[in-house]
C-alpha positions in Angstrom: 0.0 0.0 0.0 1.4 3.3 -1.0 1.7 6.1 1.6 -0.5 8.5 -0.6 -3.5 6.2 -0.1 -3.6 7.3 3.6 -4.3 10.9 2.5 -7.4 10.1 0.3 -9.8 11.1 3.0 -12.2 14.0 3.4 -11.1 17.0 5.4 -13.4 17.9 8.3 -13.7 21.6 9.3 -15.4 22.9 12.3 -16.6 26.5 12.2 -18.8 28.7 14.3 -18.7 32.5 13.6 -20.8 34.5 16.1 -21.5 38.0 14.9 -22.5 39.5 18.3 -21.0 39.7 21.7 -22.5 37.4 24.3 -24.2 40.2 26.2 -25.8 41.5 23.0 -27.6 38.2 22.3 -31.2 37.6 23.5 -31.5 35.7 26.7 -34.3 33.0 27.0 -35.8 32.5 30.5 -39.3 31.2 29.4 -41.0 29.3 26.6 -42.8 32.5 25.7 -39.5 34.2 25.0 -38.3 31.2 22.9 -41.6 31.3 21.0 -41.3 35.0 20.2 -37.7 34.5 18.9 -38.7 31.5 16.8 -41.9 33.0 15.3 -40.0 36.0 14.1 -37.7 33.8 12.0 -40.3 31.4 10.9 -41.5 31.5 7.2 -45.1 32.5 7.9 -46.1 31.5 4.3 -45.2 27.8 5.2 -46.4 27.6 8.9 -49.8 26.2 7.9 -48.5 24.2 4.9 -45.2 22.4 5.6 -43.8 21.0 8.8 -40.4 22.5 9.7 -38.0 21.9 12.6 -35.7 24.5 14.2 -33.1 24.4 17.0 -32.1 27.2 19.4 -28.6 26.9 20.7 -27.9 28.4 24.1 -24.9 29.2 26.2 -24.5 28.7 29.9 -26.5 31.9 30.6 -29.3 30.9 28.2 -28.1 33.5 25.7 -28.9 32.5 22.1 -25.9 31.4 20.2 -27.9 30.7 17.1 -31.0 29.4 15.5 -30.7 26.5 13.1 -33.1 25.2 10.4 -33.0 21.5 11.1 -35.4 20.2 8.5 -38.3 20.8 6.2 -40.7 17.9 5.6 -44.2 17.4 4.2 -47.6 18.4 5.5 -47.6 15.9 8.3 -44.0 15.3 9.4 -40.4 16.4 9.4 -37.2 14.6 10.5 -35.2 15.6 13.6 -31.9 13.7 13.3 -30.3 13.4 16.7 -26.8 13.3 15.2 -27.4 16.5 13.3 -28.9 18.2 16.4 -26.0 17.3 18.7 -23.3 17.8 16.1 -24.6 21.3 15.6 -24.8 21.9 19.4 -21.3 20.7 19.9 -20.0 22.7 17.0 -21.4 25.9 18.6 -20.3 24.8 22.1 -23.9 25.1 23.3 -24.6 23.9 26.8 -28.4 23.6 26.2 -30.9 23.6 23.4 -34.5 24.2 22.6 -36.2 22.2 19.9 -39.2 23.4 17.9 -41.4 22.4 15.0 -44.7 23.5 13.6 -47.9 21.6 13.1 -49.6 22.8 9.9 -52.8 21.4 11.2 -52.9 23.9 14.0 -53.2 21.1 16.6 -50.6 22.1 19.3 -50.9 18.9 21.4 -47.8 16.8 21.0 -48.5 13.3 19.6 -46.8 10.3 21.3 -44.0 10.3 18.6 -43.0 13.8 19.5 -42.9 12.9 23.2 -40.8 9.8 22.6 -38.4 11.7 20.3 -37.9 14.4 22.9 -37.3 12.0 25.7 -34.7 10.2 23.5 -33.0 13.5 22.8 -33.0 14.5 26.5 -31.2 11.2 27.3 -28.7 11.7 24.5 -28.1 15.2 25.7 -27.3 14.0 29.2 -24.4 11.9 27.9 -23.0 15.0 26.1 -23.8 17.4 29.0 -26.2 19.4 26.7 -29.5 20.0 28.4 -32.7 19.9 26.3 -34.7 22.7 27.9 -37.8 22.4 25.9 -39.5 21.3 22.7 -42.0 23.8 21.4 -44.8 22.9 19.0 -45.5 26.0 17.0 -48.8 27.0 15.3 -50.0 30.2 13.6 -52.0 31.1 16.7 -49.6 30.0 19.5 -47.5 27.3 20.8 -47.2 24.4 23.3 -44.2 24.0 25.6 -43.7 20.3 26.2 -41.7 21.2 29.3 -44.3 23.5 30.8 -47.1 21.0 30.0 -45.0 18.3 31.6 -44.9 16.0 28.6 -41.2 15.8 29.1 
């Protein structure tokens, strides 16, 4: 085997470029604050049409490091890949996260699949020392906080 064969691998780069000082970033201390931040960056033309998932990355003081578009699905579902979620959180050195997705139907009650997924992500987060604060289900007229409603 030639030595050059060892170098035929993809390069992996890690990059996180914050554009604001930590004290200038919004701080989230409630699900209402998280909802207000999320709804302002949601594509309102799609909220009743296509299910989308987003992720809020937070630092130790619950200041927003960034908001990530995780996925766009169909009218009834979207994918939240735990590897993508935690790779993104690790890349930004987030200490906690808030998950969110919309229900185009307007029904804000989380189905059992959403509850199971969130519990799975909470357990994975514990291993990585990244807390899952909440999972919001967003609708045009409001939201449901799975943490506040004790689903998780």
